[in-house]
C-alpha positions in Angstrom: -0.3 0.2 -0.1 3.5 2.3 0.7 3.7 2.3 -2.8 0.0 3.5 -3.6 0.5 6.4 -1.7 3.3 7.4 -3.4 2.1 7.3 -6.9 -1.0 9.0 -5.2 1.1 11.8 -3.6 3.0 11.7 -7.0 -0.1 12.6 -9.2 -1.2 15.1 -7.3 2.3 16.9 -7.8 1.7 16.2 -11.6 -1.9 17.3 -11.0 -0.4 21.2 -9.5 0.5 21.7 -13.1 -3.0 21.3 -14.8 -4.0 24.8 -15.1 -7.7 25.8 -15.3 -8.2 27.8 -18.6 -10.5 30.5 -17.0 -8.9 31.3 -13.6 -5.5 30.6 -14.5 -4.6 28.5 -11.5 -3.3 25.0 -11.4 -6.7 22.8 -10.3 -4.8 21.7 -7.0 -4.5 25.2 -5.9 -7.9 25.8 -6.6 -9.3 23.1 -4.7 -10.6 21.2 -7.5 -8.8 17.9 -6.9 -11.2 16.4 -4.2 -9.3 13.1 -3.8 -7.0 10.5 -5.6 -7.5 6.7 -4.9 -4.6 4.5 -6.1 -5.1 0.1 -5.5 -3.1 -2.5 -7.3 -5.2 -3.4 -10.0 -5.0 -7.3 -9.0 -4.3 -7.5 -5.6 -3.3 -11.2 -5.8 -0.7 -10.2 -8.5 2.7 -8.8 -8.0 2.6 -6.2 -10.7 3.2 -2.3 -11.0 -0.6 -1.8 -12.6 -3.0 0.3 -10.5 -6.3 1.6 -11.2 -6.5 5.1 -10.2 -9.8 7.4 -9.8 -9.4 10.9 -9.3 -12.1 13.2 -8.0 -12.9 16.3 -9.6 -14.6 19.5 -8.6 -15.6 21.5 -11.3 -16.4 25.6 -9.8 -19.7 24.7 -11.7 -22.0 22.1 -12.5 -21.7 22.3 -16.1 -18.7 24.2 -16.7 -17.9 24.8 -20.2 -14.5 24.0 -19.7 -15.2 20.8 -18.1 -13.8 18.4 -21.3 -10.7 20.7 -21.5 -9.9 20.9 -17.3 -10.9 16.4 -17.8 -8.8 15.5 -20.8 -5.9 17.8 -19.1 -6.1 15.8 -15.7 -6.5 12.6 -17.7 -3.4 13.2 -19.8 -1.5 14.4 -16.8 -2.2 10.8 -15.0 -2.0 8.6 -18.2 1.6 10.2 -18.7 2.5 8.9 -15.1 6.3 7.1 -16.0 6.3 5.1 -12.6 3.6 2.4 -13.1 0.8 1.4 -15.4 -2.3 3.1 -14.8 -6.1 2.6 -14.9 -7.2 6.4 -15.1 -11.1 6.5 -13.9 -11.8 10.2 -13.4 -15.2 10.9 -11.5 -16.5 14.5 -12.3 -18.6 16.7 -9.7 -18.9 20.0 -9.0 -18.0 22.1 -5.6 -20.2 22.8 -2.7 -22.1 26.2 -2.5 -19.7 26.6 0.9 -16.4 25.4 -1.1 -17.1 28.0 -4.0 -18.0 30.6 -1.9 -14.6 30.6 -0.2 -13.0 30.1 -3.5 -14.5 33.2 -4.7 -13.8 35.3 -1.5 -9.9 34.0 -1.9 -9.9 35.0 -4.9 -11.8 38.4 -4.5 -9.6 39.1 -1.8 -6.8 39.1 -3.8 -8.6 41.9 -5.8 -10.2 44.0 -3.4 -9.8 47.1 -6.8 -9.0 47.0 -10.4 -5.8 45.0 -11.2 -4.6 46.9 -14.1 -3.7 50.2 -12.0 -1.9 48.4 -9.3 2.1 49.5 -9.6 3.8 47.2 -11.4 1.4 45.5 -13.6 2.6 44.5 -16.8 -0.3 44.6 -18.5 0.1 46.3 -21.4 -3.5 48.3 -22.0 -4.3 50.0 -25.7 -7.4 52.0 -25.7 -9.3 51.7 -29.4 -10.8 55.6 -30.0 -12.4 57.1 -33.2 -13.7 60.6 -33.7 -17.1 59.6 -35.2 -19.1 55.9 -35.9 -18.4 54.4 -39.1 -15.0 54.4 -39.4 -14.4 50.6 -38.5 -13.3 51.3 -35.1 -14.2 47.7 -33.4 -13.4 45.8 -36.9 -9.8 47.0 -36.3 -9.9 46.3 -32.2 -11.6 42.4 -33.2 -8.8 42.2 -35.7 -5.9 43.7 -33.4 -6.8 41.7 -30.5 -6.8 38.5 -32.8 -3.7 39.4 -33.7 -2.0 39.5 -30.2 -4.0 36.2 -29.5 -2.5 34.2 -32.6 1.1 36.1 -31.7 0.9 33.9 -28.3 0.1 36.9 -26.4 -2.2 36.1 -23.2 -5.0 38.6 -24.5 -8.1 40.1 -22.8 -10.8 42.7 -24.8 -13.1 44.9 -23.1 -16.5 45.8 -25.1 -16.4 49.4 -23.7 -18.7 51.1 -26.2 -22.3 50.7 -24.3 -24.2 52.3 -26.6 -23.1 50.2 -29.9 -21.4 47.1 -28.7 -20.1 44.5 -31.2 -17.8 42.4 -30.2 -19.5 39.9 -29.4 -20.5 39.2 -33.5 -17.2 40.1 -34.5 -16.3 37.4 -32.2 -19.0 34.7 -33.0 -19.8 35.2 -29.3 -23.5 33.9 -28.6 -22.7 32.7 -24.5 -23.4 34.4 -21.6 -19.7 34.4 -18.8 -19.9 32.2 -16.3 -20.9 33.9 -13.0 -19.1 31.9 -10.1 -20.9 33.8 -7.0 -20.5 37.3 -8.2 -17.7 36.7 -9.7 -17.8 37.0 -14.0 -15.7 34.5 -15.9 -14.9 36.2 -19.5 -16.0 34.2 -22.7 -13.3 33.1 -24.8 -13.0 33.5 -28.3 -10.6 33.1 -31.1 -8.2 33.1 -28.0 -9.1 36.3 -27.0 -11.0 36.8 -23.6 -13.8 39.2 -24.1 -16.5 41.3 -22.5 -19.5 42.6 -23.3 -22.6 44.2 -21.9 -24.2 42.4 -25.1 -23.6 39.3 -23.4 -25.9 39.9 -20.7 -29.9 39.5 -21.2 -31.8 42.5 -22.4 -28.7 44.5 -23.8 -30.3 44.4 -27.1 -32.4 47.4 -25.3 -31.5 51.2 -25.9 -28.7 51.9 -23.2 -28.8 55.7 -22.0 -26.4 55.0 -19.0 -24.7 58.4 -18.2 -21.8 59.7 -15.7 -21.5 57.7 -12.6 -23.7 54.6 -13.8 -21.6 54.4 -16.9 -18.2 54.7 -14.7 -19.4 51.8 -12.6 -20.0 49.4 -16.1 -16.4 49.8 -16.8 -15.2 49.5 -13.0 -17.3 46.0 -12.9 -15.8 45.0 -15.8 -12.2 46.0 -14.7 -12.9 44.2 -10.9 -15.8 41.7 -11.4 -14.5 39.9 -13.9 -11.3 37.2 -13.6 -8.7 38.4 -16.0 -5.9 36.3 -14.5 -2.9 38.4 -15.8 -3.2 38.8 -19.3 0.0 40.7 -21.2 -2.1 42.7 -23.5 -5.5 44.5 -22.8 -7.5 46.3 -25.7 -10.8 48.2 -25.0 -12.9 49.3 -27.4 -14.7 52.9 -26.9 -17.4 54.7 -28.3 -16.7 57.2 -30.6 -16.0 60.6 -29.4 -14.6 62.4 -26.2 -17.9 61.3 -24.1 -17.9 59.9 -20.4 -16.9 56.7 -21.3 -13.4 58.0 -22.5 -12.8 59.9 -19.6 -13.8 57.0 -17.3 -11.0 54.9 -18.8 -8.7 57.9 -18.6 -9.5 58.0 -14.8 -9.8 54.0 -14.2 -6.8 53.0 -16.3 -4.0 55.7 -16.6 -1.5 53.6 -17.8 -3.4 52.9 -21.0 -2.5 54.1 -24.6 -5.2 55.4 -27.0 -5.3 54.2 -30.9 -6.7 56.7 -32.9 -9.0 54.8 -35.5 -9.7 57.3 -38.9 -10.7 57.0 -42.2 -8.8 59.1 -45.4 -11.2 61.7 -45.8 -11.5 65.0 -43.7 -15.1 65.1 -42.2 -13.5 62.2 -40.4 -9.8 62.8 -39.3 -10.7 66.3 -38.3 -13.0 64.9 -35.7 -10.4 62.2 -35.2 -8.4 64.7 -33.9 -10.5 65.8 -31.1 -10.9 62.1 -29.8 -6.5 61.7 -29.8 -6.5 66.1 -27.8 -8.5 64.1 -25.0 -4.6 63.1 -24.0 -4.3 67.0 -23.0 -6.6 66.8 -20.4 -6.3 62.8 -19.0 -3.0 61.1 -18.2 -3.2 59.0 -21.5 -0.7 59.3 -24.4 -1.6 58.8 -27.6 0.7 55.7 -29.5 -0.2 56.5 -33.3 -3.2 56.4 -35.5 -4.6 53.7 -38.3 -6.3 54.9 -41.1 -9.1 52.5 -41.8 -10.3 51.7 -45.6 -7.5 53.8 -46.7 -8.2 52.6 -50.4 -9.5 49.6 -52.6 -7.6 47.2 -54.6 -9.0 46.6 -58.3 -6.9 44.9 -61.0 -4.1 45.9 -59.3 -4.7 49.4 -58.9 -5.6 51.0 -55.5 -8.2 53.3 -55.9 -8.6 55.7 -53.0 -12.5 56.0 -52.7 -12.6 58.1 -49.8 -10.2 60.5 -50.2 -6.3 60.4 -49.3 -4.2 61.1 -46.4 -6.5 61.8 -43.6 -4.3 59.5 -41.4 -1.5 61.4 -41.9 -3.3 64.6 -40.8 -4.1 63.3 -37.9 -0.6 62.1 -37.1 0.8 65.4 -37.6 -1.8 67.7 -36.3 -1.4 65.1 -32.9 2.1 65.4 -32.8 2.2 69.2 -32.9 -0.8 69.3 -30.7 0.8 67.1 -28.0 4.1 67.4 -28.1 5.8 64.2 -29.3 5.8 61.8 -32.4 2.3 60.1 -32.7 3.2 58.5 -35.9 0.9 56.8 -38.5 1.4 53.6 -37.5 -0.7 51.5 -40.2 -2.9 51.9 -43.4 -6.1 49.3 -43.6 -7.5 48.7 -46.7 -10.7 48.8 -47.5 -11.3 45.0 -48.0 -15.2 42.9 -48.2 -14.2 40.0 -46.6 -12.9 41.8 -43.3 -17.0 42.6 -43.0 -18.5 39.3 -44.3 -15.8 37.1 -42.1 -16.4 39.5 -39.4 -20.0 39.4 -39.6 -19.7 35.8 -39.5 -18.3 35.4 -36.2 -14.5 35.4 -37.2 -11.8 38.3 -37.1 -10.8 38.2 -40.6 -7.3 38.6 -40.1 -8.0 34.4 -38.6 -7.6 31.9 -41.3 -10.7 29.4 -40.5 -8.4 27.2 -38.3 -7.5 30.6 -36.1 -3.9 30.6 -37.7 -3.1 34.4 -38.6 -3.2 34.6 -42.1 0.1 35.2 -43.9 -1.1 37.5 -46.4 -1.9 41.2 -47.0 -4.0 41.8 -43.8 -2.3 39.7 -41.7 0.8 40.8 -42.7 -0.2 43.9 -41.7 -2.1 44.0 -38.8 1.4 41.8 -37.6 3.1 44.7 -38.3 0.7 46.5 -36.3 0.9 44.9 -33.0 4.3 44.5 -33.0 4.7 48.8 -33.1 2.6 48.9 -30.4 4.6 46.8 -28.1 7.9 47.7 -29.1 8.1 50.7 -27.0 
């Protein structure tokens, strides 16, 4: 029996390397391994074969990632080199009291917006525009998908409370898992997402202002378990309204990326969204010009004019007193809209890999430039 106890201890150690994909902690640290039982497969025969039963307690019944977790546990046990194991996994869920204690411990570690703490390593990019219809959300979605495809732990908040669109662009039709008041973001195409559009009744008009609007952002930051992402993107509402000010107050380390289209009617207004940085402690990292041209038979047709992105970059550089570069010029491609509305960021292949053609290379370059400084 001493061999059985040793096997149980060694398997428990192996399971400490299995990470819950939502909480980012090992299943042992989270108390998800209730028991491990190892018994000789045949007590009458001298053999190295054992029956091993692992009792797993998931955080909630019907956890959407239960199969992923149990597959990882099964793999960790089955690959045990010291003996031949016949693995059995029994899956249940935590008691209400145990779950409450776990959530209390996790919240105790947070207590506040985790992205405003000193020493936080998450790079935060707030994607903004002067007006709607310039493709700001599409840029956010494809940039987030690019970061994830490049191997960054990536999160995105749909902070456009009035015109949320990230759930549709990522093909999300489910709600976040609720752990006793703490929400797990929905993961799609490698990106952890939260949006008011994921909740019941979100299709109704929302007329939040001031404190209530700011509270919605605080909840997205503090009441959602993000782990420690490398990159956080925020899709802001167009213009310079309450949400932009709320982001500046909650995330003073955020960096603005201004999206515009080439025509003056868009670029002139886009400058105003960047000038928010004169009033709040945020830096404008650069400008992205969307719908720059349409390529037809090898010719670049400037359907919406030309030069808007460069005008915005130059005006912001002069007004802010530091270099605000034009970081990317994105073509007008019907595929971006069609693929995005079908629920997959157009920068990805159907298998989820970053495309290696023009749009993939452009977004890769943009992501690398943003992370370079």
